[in-house]
DSSP file (Angstrom, degrees, kcal/mol; ACC not computed):
  #  RESIDUE AA STRUCTURE BP1 BP2  ACC     N-H-->O    O-->H-N    N-H-->O    O-->H-N    TCO  KAPPA ALPHA  PHI   PSI    X-CA   Y-CA   Z-CA
    1    1 A M     >        0   0    0      0, 0.0     4,-2.3     0, 0.0     5,-0.1   0.000 360.0 360.0 360.0 -17.5  113.1   93.4   98.6
    2    2 A R  H  >  +     0   0    0      1,-0.2     4,-2.4     2,-0.2     5,-0.2   0.844 360.0  55.1 -65.1 -31.0  113.4   95.5   95.5
    3    3 A D  H  > S+     0   0    0      2,-0.2     4,-1.8     1,-0.2    -1,-0.2   0.907 108.6  47.7 -65.5 -40.1  109.7   96.4   95.8
    4    4 A E  H  > S+     0   0    0      2,-0.2     4,-2.1     1,-0.2    -2,-0.2   0.874 110.0  53.4 -66.1 -37.3  110.3   97.6   99.4
    5    5 A L  H  X S+     0   0    0     -4,-2.3     4,-2.6     1,-0.2    -2,-0.2   0.937 109.0  48.1 -61.6 -47.1  113.3   99.6   98.2
    6    6 A K  H  X S+     0   0    0     -4,-2.4     4,-2.7     1,-0.2    -1,-0.2   0.856 108.3  55.9 -62.9 -34.2  111.1  101.3   95.6
    7    7 A S  H  X S+     0   0    0     -4,-1.8     4,-1.5     2,-0.2    -1,-0.2   0.921 109.0  46.2 -63.9 -44.0  108.6  102.0   98.3
    8    8 A I  H  X S+     0   0    0     -4,-2.1     4,-1.5     1,-0.2     3,-0.2   0.948 114.9  46.8 -62.1 -49.0  111.1  103.8  100.4
    9    9 A L  H  X S+     0   0    0     -4,-2.6     4,-2.8     1,-0.2     5,-0.3   0.895 106.7  57.9 -61.6 -41.2  112.5  105.7   97.4
   10   10 A A  H  X>S+     0   0    0     -4,-2.7     5,-1.6     1,-0.2     4,-1.2   0.877 104.7  51.6 -59.0 -39.1  109.0  106.7   96.3
   11   11 A K  H  <5S+     0   0    0     -4,-1.5    -1,-0.2    -3,-0.2    -2,-0.2   0.917 115.8  39.7 -64.2 -43.4  108.2  108.4   99.6
   12   12 A F  H  <5S+     0   0    0     -4,-1.5    20,-0.2     1,-0.2    -2,-0.2   0.815 120.0  44.3 -78.2 -30.0  111.4  110.5   99.6
   13   13 A L  H  <5S-     0   0    0     -4,-2.8    -1,-0.2    -5,-0.2    -2,-0.2   0.550 103.7-129.2 -89.6  -8.7  111.2  111.3   95.8
   14   14 A K  T  <5S+     0   0    0     -4,-1.2     2,-0.3    -5,-0.3    -3,-0.2   0.946  70.3 106.9  56.8  52.8  107.5  112.0   95.9
   15   15 A M  S   <S-     0   0    0     -5,-1.6    -1,-0.2    -6,-0.1     2,-0.1  -0.909  74.6 -88.3-145.9 171.2  106.7  109.8   93.0
   16   16 A T    >   -     0   0    0     -2,-0.3     3,-1.0     1,-0.1     4,-0.5  -0.486  33.3-117.7 -83.9 158.1  105.0  106.4   92.5
   17   17 A E  G >  S+     0   0    0      1,-0.3     3,-1.3     2,-0.2    -1,-0.1   0.862 114.3  59.6 -60.3 -36.1  107.0  103.2   92.7
   18   18 A S  G 3  S+     0   0    0      1,-0.3    -1,-0.3     3,-0.0   -12,-0.0   0.712  98.1  59.7 -68.7 -19.2  106.1  102.4   89.0
   19   19 A E  G <  S+     0   0    0     -3,-1.0     2,-0.5     2,-0.0    -1,-0.3   0.634  84.9  96.1 -80.9 -14.3  107.8  105.7   88.0
   20   20 A I    <   +     0   0    0     -3,-1.3     2,-0.2    -4,-0.5   -14,-0.0  -0.664  48.8 152.3 -84.1 124.0  111.2  104.5   89.4
   21   21 A N    >   -     0   0    0     -2,-0.5     3,-2.0     0, 0.0    40,-0.4  -0.780  61.7 -76.9-137.6-177.2  113.5  102.9   86.9
   22   22 A N  T 3  S+     0   0    0      1,-0.3    40,-1.8    -2,-0.2    41,-0.3   0.771 128.3  50.3 -56.8 -28.2  117.3  102.5   86.4
   23   23 A D  T 3  S+     0   0    0     38,-0.2    -1,-0.3    37,-0.1     2,-0.3   0.450  78.1 123.9 -92.1  -0.6  117.7  106.1   85.3
   24   24 A T    <   -     0   0    0     -3,-2.0    37,-1.8     1,-0.1     2,-0.3  -0.443  62.9-129.1 -64.7 124.1  115.8  107.7   88.2
   25   25 A V  B     +A   60   0A   0     -2,-0.3    35,-0.3    35,-0.2    -1,-0.1  -0.600  35.7 166.7 -76.2 129.7  118.0  110.2   89.9
   26   26 A I        +     0   0    0     33,-2.1    34,-0.2    -2,-0.3    -1,-0.1   0.191  32.2 117.5-129.6  15.6  118.1  109.7   93.6
   27   27 A D  S >> S-     0   0    0     32,-0.9     4,-1.9     1,-0.1     3,-1.7  -0.092  85.3 -84.7 -78.5-176.4  121.0  111.8   94.8
   28   28 A S  T 34 S+     0   0    0      1,-0.3     5,-0.4     2,-0.2    -1,-0.1   0.606 121.8  71.2 -68.5 -11.0  120.8  114.7   97.2
   29   29 A S  T 34 S+     0   0    0      1,-0.1    -1,-0.3     3,-0.1     3,-0.1   0.755 109.6  33.3 -73.2 -22.7  119.9  117.1   94.3
   30   30 A V  T <4 S+     0   0    0     -3,-1.7     2,-1.1     1,-0.2    -2,-0.2   0.818 110.7  63.5 -98.6 -42.2  116.5  115.4   94.1
   31   31 A V  S  < S-     0   0    0     -4,-1.9     2,-0.3     1,-0.0     6,-0.3  -0.758  94.4-132.4 -85.1 102.7  116.0  114.6   97.8
   32   32 A K        +     0   0    0     -2,-1.1     4,-0.3   -20,-0.2    -3,-0.1  -0.390  69.2  17.0 -67.4 119.2  115.9  118.1   99.2
   33   33 A G  S  > S-     0   0    0     -5,-0.4     4,-1.9    -2,-0.3     5,-0.1   0.364  76.8-110.7  95.6 135.0  118.1  118.5  102.2
   34   34 A S  H  > S+     0   0    0      1,-0.2     4,-2.5     2,-0.2     5,-0.2   0.814 114.6  60.1 -66.9 -30.6  120.9  116.3  103.5
   35   35 A V  H  > S+     0   0    0      2,-0.2     4,-2.1     1,-0.2    -1,-0.2   0.938 107.5  44.9 -64.0 -45.8  118.9  115.2  106.5
   36   36 A L  H  > S+     0   0    0     -4,-0.3     4,-2.3     2,-0.2    -2,-0.2   0.899 112.4  52.2 -63.5 -40.7  116.2  113.7  104.3
   37   37 A F  H  X S+     0   0    0     -4,-1.9     4,-2.3    -6,-0.3    -2,-0.2   0.925 110.8  47.2 -61.6 -44.3  118.8  112.1  102.1
   38   38 A H  H  X S+     0   0    0     -4,-2.5     4,-2.5     1,-0.2    -1,-0.2   0.851 109.8  53.5 -68.2 -34.1  120.5  110.5  105.1
   39   39 A R  H  X S+     0   0    0     -4,-2.1     4,-2.2     2,-0.2    -1,-0.2   0.917 108.9  49.8 -63.2 -42.4  117.1  109.3  106.4
   40   40 A M  H  X S+     0   0    0     -4,-2.3     4,-2.0     2,-0.2    -2,-0.2   0.940 112.5  46.3 -61.2 -47.9  116.4  107.7  103.1
   41   41 A I  H  X S+     0   0    0     -4,-2.3     4,-2.9     1,-0.2    11,-0.2   0.889 110.0  55.1 -62.0 -39.6  119.8  105.9  103.1
   42   42 A S  H  X S+     0   0    0     -4,-2.5     4,-2.4     1,-0.2    -1,-0.2   0.903 107.6  48.6 -61.4 -42.1  119.3  104.9  106.7
   43   43 A R  H  X S+     0   0    0     -4,-2.2     4,-2.2     2,-0.2    -1,-0.2   0.879 112.0  49.3 -66.0 -37.0  116.0  103.2  105.9
   44   44 A I  H  X S+     0   0    0     -4,-2.0     4,-2.1     2,-0.2     5,-0.2   0.919 109.9  51.6 -66.6 -43.3  117.7  101.4  103.0
   45   45 A N  H  X>S+     0   0    0     -4,-2.9     5,-1.8     1,-0.2     4,-1.4   0.920 111.4  47.7 -57.3 -44.9  120.5  100.3  105.3
   46   46 A D  H  <5S+     0   0    0     -4,-2.4    -1,-0.2     2,-0.2    -2,-0.2   0.899 109.0  54.0 -64.2 -41.2  117.9   98.9  107.7
   47   47 A L  H  <5S+     0   0    0     -4,-2.2    -1,-0.2     1,-0.2    -2,-0.2   0.910 122.8  27.1 -59.2 -44.6  116.0   97.1  105.0
   48   48 A Y  H  <5S-     0   0    0     -4,-2.1    -1,-0.2    -5,-0.1    -2,-0.2   0.467 102.9-123.5 -99.6  -3.5  119.1   95.3  103.8
   49   49 A N  T  <5S+     0   0    0     -4,-1.4     2,-0.2    -5,-0.2    -3,-0.2   0.943  72.2 119.9  56.5  49.8  121.1   95.2  107.0
   50   50 A I      < -     0   0    0     -5,-1.8     2,-0.4    -6,-0.2    -1,-0.2  -0.705  63.9-124.9-129.5 179.5  124.0   97.0  105.3
   51   51 A E        -     0   0    0     -2,-0.2     2,-0.6    -3,-0.1    -9,-0.1  -0.828  18.0-163.2-135.2  96.2  125.9  100.3  105.7
   52   52 A I        +     0   0    0     -2,-0.4     3,-0.1   -11,-0.2    -7,-0.1  -0.685  23.9 156.7 -77.4 121.0  126.1  102.4  102.6
   53   53 A I        +     0   0    0     -2,-0.6     2,-1.2     1,-0.1     3,-0.2   0.568  53.6  77.0-120.1 -17.3  128.9  104.9  103.2
   54   54 A N    >   +     0   0    0      1,-0.2     3,-1.0     2,-0.1     4,-0.3  -0.533  50.7 155.7 -96.3  68.4  129.9  105.9   99.7
   55   55 A Y  G >   +     0   0    0     -2,-1.2     3,-2.0     1,-0.2    -1,-0.2   0.843  62.1  68.0 -62.7 -35.1  127.0  108.3   98.9
   56   56 A S  G 3  S+     0   0    0      1,-0.3    -1,-0.2    -3,-0.2    -2,-0.1   0.731  95.1  55.8 -63.5 -21.9  128.9  110.3   96.3
   57   57 A S  G <  S+     0   0    0     -3,-1.0     2,-0.8     1,-0.1    -1,-0.3   0.574  89.7  87.7 -85.1  -7.8  128.9  107.3   93.9
   58   58 A I    <   +     0   0    0     -3,-2.0     3,-0.1    -4,-0.3    -1,-0.1  -0.821  37.1 139.0 -98.7 111.6  125.1  106.9   94.0
   59   59 A K        +     0   0    0     -2,-0.8   -33,-2.1     1,-0.2   -32,-0.9   0.638  65.3  27.7-117.4 -31.1  123.4  109.1   91.4
   60   60 A T  B  > S-A   25   0A   0    -35,-0.3     4,-2.2   -34,-0.2   -35,-0.2  -0.786  83.3-101.5-130.7 170.6  120.6  106.8   90.0
   61   61 A Y  H  > S+     0   0    0    -37,-1.8     4,-2.5   -40,-0.4   -39,-0.2   0.880 123.2  54.8 -58.7 -38.9  118.5  103.9   91.0
   62   62 A K  H  > S+     0   0    0    -40,-1.8     4,-2.2     2,-0.2    -1,-0.2   0.918 106.8  50.1 -61.9 -43.7  120.8  101.6   89.0
   63   63 A D  H  > S+     0   0    0    -41,-0.3     4,-2.4     2,-0.2    -2,-0.2   0.900 110.1  51.1 -60.4 -41.6  123.8  103.0   91.0
   64   64 A L  H  X S+     0   0    0     -4,-2.2     4,-2.6     1,-0.2    -2,-0.2   0.928 109.2  49.6 -63.1 -45.3  122.0  102.3   94.3
   65   65 A N  H  X S+     0   0    0     -4,-2.5     4,-2.7     1,-0.2    -1,-0.2   0.899 110.9  50.4 -60.7 -40.4  121.2   98.7   93.2
   66   66 A S  H  X S+     0   0    0     -4,-2.2     4,-2.4     2,-0.2    -1,-0.2   0.913 110.8  48.7 -63.3 -43.2  124.8   98.1   92.3
   67   67 A E  H  X S+     0   0    0     -4,-2.4     4,-2.1     2,-0.2    -2,-0.2   0.913 112.3  48.5 -63.9 -43.0  126.0   99.5   95.7
   68   68 A I  H  X S+     0   0    0     -4,-2.6     4,-1.9     2,-0.2    -2,-0.2   0.939 111.8  49.4 -61.3 -47.6  123.5   97.3   97.5
   69   69 A D  H  X S+     0   0    0     -4,-2.7     4,-1.2     1,-0.2    -2,-0.2   0.902 110.2  51.2 -59.6 -41.9  124.6   94.2   95.5
   70   70 A N  H  < S+     0   0    0     -4,-2.4    -1,-0.2     1,-0.2    -2,-0.2   0.891 111.8  46.8 -62.6 -40.2  128.3   95.0   96.2
   71   71 A L  H  < S+     0   0    0     -4,-2.1    -1,-0.2     1,-0.2    -2,-0.2   0.782 111.6  50.9 -74.4 -26.8  127.7   95.2   99.9
   72   72 A L  H  <        0   0    0     -4,-1.9    -1,-0.2     1,-0.2    -2,-0.2   0.690 360.0 360.0 -83.7 -18.9  125.6   92.0  100.1
   73   73 A N     <        0   0    0     -4,-1.2    -1,-0.2    -5,-0.2    -2,-0.2   0.425 360.0 360.0-101.1 360.0  128.2   89.9   98.2
């Protein structure tokens, strides 16, 4: 599913999946507009069947993976 996650992020970040790594910034400063950011989070929630609510702690791809792992366990 991490490949699907990168696919979602790549669309919103306007970059290729191969460019996404642990240090890739994915917060609302990069995804222009709160509506787009929330759409991105919504698609991630749907992919993993989770509910990410603590957006402020997610700054990078690594942070997102940690949040997903925490919600799945």
